[in-house]
C-alpha positions in Angstrom: 230.1 94.5 90.5 229.0 96.6 87.5 231.8 99.2 87.7 233.5 97.7 84.6 230.3 98.2 82.5 229.6 101.4 80.5 227.1 103.5 82.4 224.6 103.6 79.6 224.7 99.8 79.5 224.1 99.6 83.2 220.9 101.6 82.7 219.6 99.3 80.0 220.5 96.2 82.1 218.5 97.6 85.0 215.5 98.4 82.8 215.6 94.8 81.6 215.7 93.5 85.2 212.4 95.2 85.9 210.9 94.1 82.6 211.9 90.5 83.2 210.4 90.5 86.8 207.1 91.8 85.5 207.1 89.3 82.6 207.5 86.5 85.1 204.2 87.4 86.6 202.5 88.1 83.3 202.3 91.9 84.1 204.4 93.2 81.2 202.8 95.3 78.4 204.7 96.8 75.5 206.3 100.1 76.4 205.2 99.9 80.0 208.7 100.0 81.6 210.4 103.4 80.9 214.1 103.9 80.4 216.0 103.9 83.7 216.4 107.4 85.2 220.1 108.0 85.5 222.0 109.1 88.5 224.1 112.3 88.3 226.8 111.8 89.3 227.3 108.1 88.8 230.4 108.1 91.1 230.8 109.8 94.5 227.0 109.5 95.0 226.9 107.6 98.4 226.0 110.1 101.1 226.3 107.5 103.9 228.5 104.5 104.6 228.3 101.8 107.3 231.8 100.3 107.7 233.4 97.7 110.0 236.5 98.1 112.0 239.2 95.4 111.8 242.8 94.8 112.6 245.4 92.8 110.7 249.0 92.5 112.0 248.5 95.5 114.3 247.2 97.6 111.4 243.8 99.2 111.8 241.4 98.5 108.9 238.1 100.3 108.1 236.0 98.8 105.3 233.6 96.0 104.4 233.5 92.2 105.1 234.7 90.1 102.3 231.6 88.3 100.9 230.9 85.2 103.0 233.5 85.9 105.6 234.5 88.0 108.6 237.6 89.2 107.0 237.7 93.0 106.7 238.8 94.5 103.4 240.1 98.1 103.9 238.2 100.5 101.5 240.8 103.2 101.0 239.3 105.8 98.6 236.0 104.2 97.5 234.9 105.7 94.2 231.2 105.6 95.0 231.6 107.4 98.4 231.1 111.2 98.7 234.7 112.6 99.0 234.0 113.8 102.5 233.3 110.2 103.6 236.7 109.1 102.3 238.4 112.0 104.1 236.7 111.1 107.4 237.6 107.4 107.1 241.3 108.3 106.6 241.4 110.5 109.6 239.6 108.0 111.9 241.8 105.1 110.7 245.0 107.2 111.5 243.7 108.4 114.9 242.5 104.9 116.1 246.0 103.6 115.2 247.8 106.6 116.8 245.7 106.5 120.0 245.9 102.7 120.3 242.1 102.3 120.6 241.1 98.6 120.7 239.1 97.2 117.8 236.4 94.5 118.3 237.3 90.9 117.5 234.4 88.7 116.5 236.6 85.7 117.3 237.5 86.7 120.9 234.4 88.9 121.5 236.5 91.8 123.0 237.7 95.2 121.9 235.9 98.6 121.8 235.2 99.8 118.2 232.9 97.7 116.0 231.4 99.8 113.2 231.6 103.4 111.8 228.6 105.2 110.3 229.2 108.4 108.4 226.4 110.5 107.0 226.9 113.5 104.7 224.6 116.3 103.6 226.0 116.8 100.0 224.2 120.2 99.6 225.7 121.6 102.9 228.9 119.6 102.8 228.5 118.7 106.5 228.8 115.2 108.1 227.6 113.3 111.1 229.7 110.4 112.5 228.6 107.5 114.8 231.0 105.1 116.5 229.4 101.7 117.3 231.1 100.3 120.3 231.1 97.0 122.2 230.7 98.8 125.5 230.0 102.3 126.8 233.1 104.4 126.7 233.3 108.1 127.9 237.1 108.4 127.8 238.6 107.3 124.5 235.7 107.9 122.1 235.0 111.5 123.2 238.7 112.2 122.8 238.7 110.6 119.3 235.6 112.6 118.3 237.1 115.9 119.4 240.2 115.2 117.4 238.1 114.2 114.4 236.1 117.5 114.5 239.3 119.5 114.8 240.9 117.7 111.7 237.7 117.6 109.6 235.7 120.8 110.6 232.8 119.6 108.3 231.9 117.1 110.9 229.1 118.7 112.9 228.1 115.9 115.3 229.8 112.8 116.8 227.8 110.0 118.5 228.3 106.7 120.2 226.0 103.7 119.9 226.5 100.8 122.3 226.0 97.3 121.0 227.4 94.4 123.1 225.5 91.7 121.2 227.6 89.0 119.5 225.6 89.0 116.2 226.0 91.1 113.0 223.2 93.5 114.0 224.8 97.0 113.9 222.4 99.2 115.9 222.3 98.8 119.7 219.8 100.1 122.2 221.8 102.9 123.7 222.9 106.1 121.9 224.9 109.0 123.3 225.8 112.3 121.7 229.5 112.9 122.3 230.0 116.3 120.5 228.2 118.8 118.4 224.6 118.6 117.0 222.1 115.8 117.7 221.0 115.5 114.0 222.1 116.1 110.5 219.9 118.5 108.5 219.7 118.0 104.8 217.7 119.5 102.0 216.2 116.7 99.9 214.0 117.8 97.1 211.5 120.4 98.4 211.8 119.5 102.1 214.4 119.8 104.8 215.0 116.6 106.7 216.4 116.2 110.2 218.2 112.8 110.2 219.0 111.2 113.5 222.0 108.8 113.8 219.7 105.7 114.1 217.3 106.6 111.4 217.2 104.8 108.0 217.7 107.1 105.0 218.5 106.7 101.4 222.2 106.7 100.6 221.8 108.6 97.3 220.0 111.8 98.3 219.9 113.3 94.8 218.1 110.3 93.5 215.9 110.2 96.6 214.8 113.8 95.7 214.0 112.7 92.1 211.8 109.8 93.4 210.0 112.1 95.9 209.3 114.6 93.1 208.1 111.9 90.8 205.7 110.5 93.4 204.4 114.0 94.1 203.9 114.7 90.4 202.1 111.4 89.7 199.9 111.8 92.8 198.7 115.3 91.7 196.8 115.8 94.9 194.6 118.6 95.9 193.4 120.0 99.3 190.3 117.8 99.0 192.4 114.6 99.0 193.6 112.4 101.8 196.8 110.3 101.4 198.4 107.5 103.4 202.2 106.8 103.3 203.1 103.3 104.4 206.6 102.5 105.6 207.1 106.3 105.8 210.5 106.3 107.5 211.5 109.8 108.5 208.8 111.3 106.1 210.6 111.9 102.8 207.7 110.9 100.6 204.9 111.9 103.0 206.1 115.4 103.5 206.3 116.0 99.7 202.7 114.8 99.4 201.6 116.9 102.4 202.5 120.1 100.4 199.5 119.4 98.1 197.1 117.1 100.1 194.3 118.0 102.5 195.5 115.4 105.0 198.5 113.0 104.9 199.1 110.2 107.4 202.4 108.2 107.6 202.8 104.8 109.2 206.2 103.3 110.2 207.2 100.5 112.5 210.4 102.2 113.8 209.5 104.6 116.6 212.6 106.8 116.3 211.9 107.3 112.6 208.3 108.4 113.5 209.7 110.9 116.0 212.0 112.2 113.3 209.1 112.4 110.8 207.0 114.5 113.2 210.0 116.8 113.8 210.5 117.1 110.1 206.8 118.1 109.6 207.4 121.0 112.1 210.7 121.9 110.5 208.9 122.3 107.1 205.9 124.0 108.8 203.4 121.3 107.6 200.5 120.9 110.0 198.3 118.8 107.8 200.2 115.5 108.4 200.7 113.1 111.3 202.8 110.0 111.8 201.9 106.8 113.6 204.3 104.1 115.0 203.1 100.6 114.5 202.5 97.6 112.2 201.4 98.9 108.8 198.5 96.4 108.3 197.1 96.9 111.9 197.3 100.7 111.8 196.0 100.9 108.2 192.8 99.1 109.2 192.1 101.5 112.1 193.0 104.5 109.9 190.6 103.6 107.1 187.7 103.8 109.6 188.7 107.3 110.6 189.3 108.9 107.2 186.2 109.3 105.0 187.9 108.6 101.8 191.5 107.8 100.9 192.5 109.0 97.4 196.1 107.7 97.5 198.2 105.1 99.2 202.0 105.0 98.8 204.1 101.9 99.6 207.9 102.0 100.2 208.6 98.6 101.9 212.0 97.0 102.6 213.5 94.6 100.1 211.2 91.6 101.0 208.2 93.7 99.9 204.7 93.8 101.5 202.8 91.1 103.4 199.9 89.8 101.5 197.5 90.8 104.3 198.6 94.4 104.0 198.0 94.5 100.3 194.5 93.0 100.8 193.8 95.7 103.4 195.0 98.4 100.9 192.7 96.8 98.2 189.8 96.9 100.7 190.2 100.6 101.3 190.1 101.0 97.5 192.1 104.2 97.0 191.9 105.6 93.4 195.6 105.5 93.1 198.5 103.4 94.6 202.2 104.4 94.1 204.7 101.7 95.0 208.4 102.5 95.5 210.5 99.3 95.4 214.1 98.3 95.8 213.7 94.7 94.6 212.1 93.9 91.2 211.1 90.3 92.2 209.2 91.2 95.4 207.7 94.2 93.5 206.3 92.0 90.7 204.9 89.5 93.3 203.1 92.3 95.1 201.8 94.0 91.9 200.2 90.7 90.9 198.2 90.7 94.2 197.1 94.4 93.6 196.1 93.7 90.0 194.0 90.8 91.2 192.2 93.3 93.5 191.1 95.5 90.6 194.1 97.7 89.9 195.9 98.4 86.6 199.6 99.2 86.3 199.8 102.6 84.4 203.4 103.7 84.8 206.7 101.9 85.6 209.8 104.0 86.1 213.1 102.3 87.1 215.5 104.7 88.9 219.3 104.2 89.3 219.7 104.7 93.0 223.0 102.7 93.2 225.2 103.2 90.1 228.0 100.6 89.6 225.9 97.9 91.4 223.2 95.5 90.2 220.5 97.1 92.4 217.6 99.1 90.9 214.8 101.2 92.5 211.4 101.2 90.7 208.4 103.6 91.1 205.1 102.2 89.9 201.7 103.8 89.6 198.5 101.8 89.8 195.0 103.1 89.2 191.7 101.4 90.2 189.8 100.1 87.2 186.4 101.6 86.6 183.6 99.3 87.5 
């Protein structure tokens, strides 16, 4: 929606979004919100794409739903996708058409192919492809995957995820490796990450690296310090912190992501961190009793932000420092108000342009406990 706006104006607009959200909760002080950290590049930055299959007059479409409908708009060469993603889409579209593979119809609840997930490692120029199917298929999709790997040799792994539900949830319960490697390995900042097909990971890996580095720099941990990383995902923030900390513990609800995070700790030869699967508030309460003192808590919640009970538990642990990474200014401002009421002061606010050409803005905030 912002692609017609000059890039510098987009950055100012996003800084203002964050400032307005803080002002709504009486949290804004002069000079508190820094200029938005730009993305380089501002096009071709998306290292992953979740796309939907459709069919119109016998023509196969791969793209996105038109807003508020189930009509699929074919993406063609999307300017924000990494070029390798656009190449893969073109080959898949041609091959599904050529091989007459059926496409799922939401109206008739039949057909094989539903969604396409492509992940790219920009540094290695390698890709992982997952076909989301309406039912398990070990004939057409392995053949399609083999053809894709032949035509696009940068594809190092092809997977199938089976989802027979009738809703809009993309990920199903069963995943199968059809060809190649089980995971995509990417270098993000100072850590190597093993990314499974089902795991959530940031779509702009260069900006993710900037955020991880910023969090590590602000944290300034030493081997005497313990840190807790909430909503840790596959370990991006936590592993950067573990390089400096005495002990780092990550908590994440999605079990597959926790397994990925533990594998990533081994991959980076970091033995001072562990990862727990479970509800953040429940596990945090147990963890606080085990760790003598927690110097830092990091928060990286989904768009809806944190539950108030979790923020109160964080306040009860009373870490010296909290670093909050947010993808929604309004839920961020609401949560910051709760933390400020528990005796914290906002010291730094850094908007980050994770999604150029769109209205979304990521924000990194540092809070420090006020001296009694």
